[in-house]
C-alpha positions in Angstrom: -35.1 -28.4 48.1 -35.6 -31.8 46.8 -35.6 -32.1 43.1 -37.6 -34.7 41.3 -39.0 -35.7 38.0 -42.8 -35.6 37.3 -44.2 -38.0 34.8 -47.5 -37.4 33.1 -49.2 -40.7 32.1 -52.3 -40.5 29.9 -54.6 -43.6 29.6 -57.4 -43.8 27.0 -60.7 -44.8 28.7 -63.7 -46.2 26.9 -67.0 -46.2 28.8 -70.0 -48.5 28.1 -72.2 -46.5 30.5 -71.8 -48.7 33.5 -68.2 -49.9 33.8 -65.0 -48.6 32.5 -62.9 -50.9 30.3 -59.5 -50.7 28.7 -59.5 -51.3 24.9 -58.2 -54.9 25.6 -61.0 -55.7 27.9 -63.6 -54.2 25.6 -62.4 -56.3 22.6 -62.3 -59.4 24.8 -65.9 -58.8 26.0 -67.1 -58.3 22.4 -65.5 -61.6 21.3 -67.1 -63.4 24.3 -70.5 -62.0 23.5 -70.2 -63.0 19.9 -69.2 -66.5 20.9 -72.3 -66.7 23.2 -74.6 -65.5 20.4 -73.1 -68.1 18.0 -73.4 -70.8 20.6 -77.0 -69.9 21.4 -77.9 -69.8 17.7 -76.2 -73.1 17.0 -78.1 -74.6 20.0 -81.4 -73.3 18.7 -80.7 -74.6 15.2 -79.7 -78.0 16.6 -83.0 -78.2 18.6 -85.0 -77.1 15.5 -83.3 -79.7 13.4 -83.9 -82.4 16.0 -87.6 -81.4 16.3 -88.0 -81.6 12.5 -86.3 -85.0 12.4 -88.5 -86.3 15.3 -91.7 -84.8 13.6 -91.0 -86.8 10.5 -90.5 -90.2 12.2 -92.7 -92.7 10.6 -94.3 -94.0 13.8 -95.7 -90.5 14.4 -97.4 -90.1 11.0 -101.1 -90.4 10.3 -101.4 -93.0 7.5 -105.1 -93.9 7.7 -108.3 -91.8 7.7 -111.6 -93.4 8.6 -114.9 -91.4 8.2 -118.2 -92.2 9.9 -121.6 -90.6 10.5 -122.2 -89.5 6.9 -125.5 -90.4 5.3 -125.3 -88.7 1.9 -121.7 -87.5 1.6 -119.5 -90.5 0.5 -117.1 -91.5 3.2 -114.3 -92.1 0.7 -114.7 -88.4 -0.4 -114.4 -87.2 3.2 -111.2 -89.3 3.6 -109.9 -87.9 0.3 -110.3 -84.3 1.4 -108.7 -85.0 4.8 -105.7 -86.7 3.2 -105.3 -83.8 0.7 -105.3 -81.3 3.7 -102.7 -83.3 5.6 -100.4 -83.4 2.6 -99.2 -79.9 3.4 -96.3 -79.0 5.7 -95.4 -76.4 8.3 -92.5 -74.2 7.0 -92.1 -76.7 4.1 -90.4 -79.0 6.6 -92.8 -80.4 9.2 -95.5 -82.7 7.8 -99.1 -82.0 8.7 -99.6 -85.8 9.0 -97.8 -85.6 12.4 -100.3 -87.0 14.9 -99.3 -84.6 17.6 -99.6 -81.4 15.6 -101.9 -82.1 12.7 -104.0 -79.0 11.9 -107.5 -79.8 13.3 -109.0 -76.5 12.4 -107.9 -76.7 8.7 -109.3 -80.2 8.4 -112.7 -79.1 9.8 -112.8 -76.0 7.6 -111.8 -77.8 4.4 -114.4 -80.5 4.9 -117.2 -78.0 5.6 -116.2 -75.9 2.7 -116.0 -78.9 0.3 -119.2 -80.4 1.6 -121.7 -77.7 2.9 -124.1 -80.5 3.8 -121.7 -81.3 6.7 -122.7 -79.3 9.8 -120.0 -80.4 12.3 -116.8 -82.4 12.3 -115.3 -84.3 15.3 -111.7 -85.6 15.1 -110.0 -88.2 17.2 -106.9 -90.4 17.0 -107.0 -94.1 17.2 -103.4 -94.8 18.1 -100.9 -92.6 16.2 -101.6 -93.7 12.7 -105.4 -93.7 12.3 -107.5 -90.5 12.3 -111.2 -91.0 12.9 -113.4 -88.4 11.4 -117.0 -88.2 12.6 -119.4 -85.9 10.8 -123.0 -84.7 11.2 -125.0 -83.7 8.2 -127.7 -81.0 7.8 -131.3 -82.1 7.6 -133.4 -80.7 4.7 -136.0 -78.2 5.9 -137.1 -76.5 2.7 -136.0 -75.7 -0.8 -134.5 -72.7 -2.4 -135.5 -72.5 -6.1 -133.9 -69.6 -8.0 -135.9 -69.9 -11.2 -139.3 -70.4 -9.7 -141.9 -67.8 -10.8 -144.8 -66.8 -8.6 -147.5 -69.5 -8.3 -145.4 -72.1 -10.2 -145.0 -75.5 -8.6 -141.8 -77.4 -8.2 -142.3 -79.5 -11.4 -141.5 -76.4 -13.5 -138.1 -75.7 -11.8 -134.9 -76.8 -13.4 -132.8 -76.8 -10.2 -133.5 -76.3 -6.5 -131.4 -76.5 -3.4 -131.9 -77.8 0.1 -131.7 -75.4 3.0 -131.8 -76.2 6.7 -133.7 -74.7 9.6 -131.1 -71.9 9.9 -131.7 -70.8 6.3 -128.3 -72.2 5.1 -128.3 -73.5 1.5 -126.2 -76.7 1.6 -126.8 -79.0 -1.4 -128.6 -79.4 -4.7 -131.9 -81.2 -4.4 -133.0 -84.1 -6.6 -136.1 -83.9 -8.8 -139.3 -84.4 -6.9 -142.7 -85.5 -8.0 -145.2 -82.9 -6.6 -144.6 -80.5 -3.7 -142.5 -82.2 -1.1 -140.9 -79.2 0.6 -141.9 -75.6 1.1 -140.1 -73.4 -1.4 -138.2 -70.1 -0.7 -137.2 -67.7 -3.5 -135.7 -64.3 -3.9 -136.6 -61.8 -6.6 -132.8 -61.3 -7.1 -131.4 -64.9 -7.4 -128.4 -65.8 -5.1 -125.2 -66.3 -7.1 -123.6 -69.7 -6.3 -126.3 -70.6 -3.8 -124.7 -73.7 -2.5 -122.9 -72.8 0.8 -124.8 -69.5 1.1 -127.3 -68.2 3.6 -130.8 -67.5 2.3 -131.3 -64.9 5.0 -129.4 -64.1 8.2 -130.5 -66.4 11.0 -132.1 -63.6 13.0 -134.3 -62.8 10.0 -134.9 -66.3 8.7 -135.9 -67.9 12.0 -139.0 -65.7 12.7 -139.9 -65.9 9.0 -139.9 -69.7 9.1 -141.9 -69.7 12.3 -144.5 -67.4 10.7 -144.8 -69.7 7.7 -145.2 -72.8 9.9 -147.8 -71.0 12.0 -150.1 -70.4 9.0 -151.0 -74.1 8.9 -152.8 -73.5 12.3 -155.3 -71.4 10.4 -155.8 -74.0 7.6 -153.5 -72.5 5.1 -151.1 -74.8 3.1 -148.1 -72.6 2.3 -146.3 -73.7 -0.9 -143.9 -70.9 -2.0 -142.5 -67.7 -0.6 -140.7 -65.0 -2.6 -138.8 -62.1 -1.1 -138.9 -58.9 -3.1 -136.7 -56.3 -1.5 -138.5 -55.9 1.9 -141.9 -57.4 0.8 -142.8 -61.1 0.9 -145.2 -62.8 -1.4 -146.5 -66.1 0.0 -148.7 -68.4 -2.1 -150.8 -71.2 -0.6 -151.9 -74.4 -2.3 -155.3 -73.1 -3.2 -153.8 -69.9 -4.7 -154.2 -67.4 -1.9 -151.6 -64.7 -2.0 -150.4 -63.3 1.4 -148.3 -60.1 1.4 -146.3 -58.9 4.3 -143.0 -57.2 5.4 -140.1 -59.7 5.8 -138.4 -57.6 8.4 -141.3 -56.4 10.5 -142.6 -57.7 13.8 -143.9 -61.1 12.6 -145.1 -62.1 16.0 -147.4 -59.1 16.2 -148.4 -59.6 12.6 -149.3 -63.2 13.3 -151.5 -62.1 16.2 -153.3 -59.6 14.0 -153.9 -62.2 11.4 -155.2 -64.6 14.0 -157.8 -62.1 15.2 -158.8 -61.3 11.7 -159.4 -64.9 10.7 -161.5 -65.5 13.8 -164.2 -63.3 12.3 -167.0 -65.6 11.3 -167.7 -63.5 8.3 -164.3 -64.4 6.8 -164.4 -67.5 4.5 -160.8 -68.6 4.2 -161.4 -70.7 1.1 -162.6 -67.7 -0.8 -159.7 -65.4 0.1 -157.6 -64.7 -3.0 -155.3 -62.1 -1.3 -154.3 -60.9 2.1 -152.2 -57.7 2.4 -150.6 -57.3 5.8 -148.0 -54.7 4.8 -149.6 -51.8 6.6 -149.4 -51.9 10.4 -152.6 -52.8 12.2 -154.5 -53.1 8.9 -155.4 -56.0 6.8 -156.7 -55.7 3.2 -158.2 -58.7 1.5 -159.7 -59.8 -1.8 -161.9 -62.7 -2.7 -161.6 -65.0 -5.7 -163.6 -63.6 -8.6 -163.3 -60.0 -7.4 -160.7 -57.6 -8.8 
């Protein structure tokens, strides 16, 4: 019988879930991974620093702003707002004056916020150092007069504002001699009207079309006041027309047209037309209560 010696060797095994490593291999892998992470981080940081340095090169900076297209807003004021906008930085490091990455949206938004009269802004680079800013301005369509009482004319108003065809109030109006523009008003004045909407476009557009259409019948609309849902419209000769601001104004216009075609109706004697009840028109004559 052969005699021998049996040896029991025990080795500690560490598993990562895929491959088995000895403690030495495990530590070596950890160090290699750490070195790779540090190297990758250093590379990213180096690229970032390089990009920051490149972004600040003088030949890439916008140094001149030229405005064009403005009729009322001073071009030097437009240039001032653009320069103030571009004085900011990305992450406190990259200047907004960089011609490749300057914030177009911020420039447009700041200009239109500062000058509500501006309706659109177009930006283009002339070389790398000159930014051309082309603007379009809103055209006055009517007036919004907060302090105007019913039947008063524009001479009695302290301050009025221009609004465009969309109902957007965009600038303070100068003093006028006589009635130059049609006047819109609300029973509850709009706070800070400049830059506000008189009515939503989907409500203002049909209302404006209805007012314009009244001239076809011989009326000369002067003022319009919205009181909650009711509208009070006054013509030059003092006729008061009442209707619902949010009703079907196309249908209402057709009813009014049919009513005025009646030969018995003398328009110049009408003191009031009440169109607020559907399919009915109530009227009063001057001199009758």
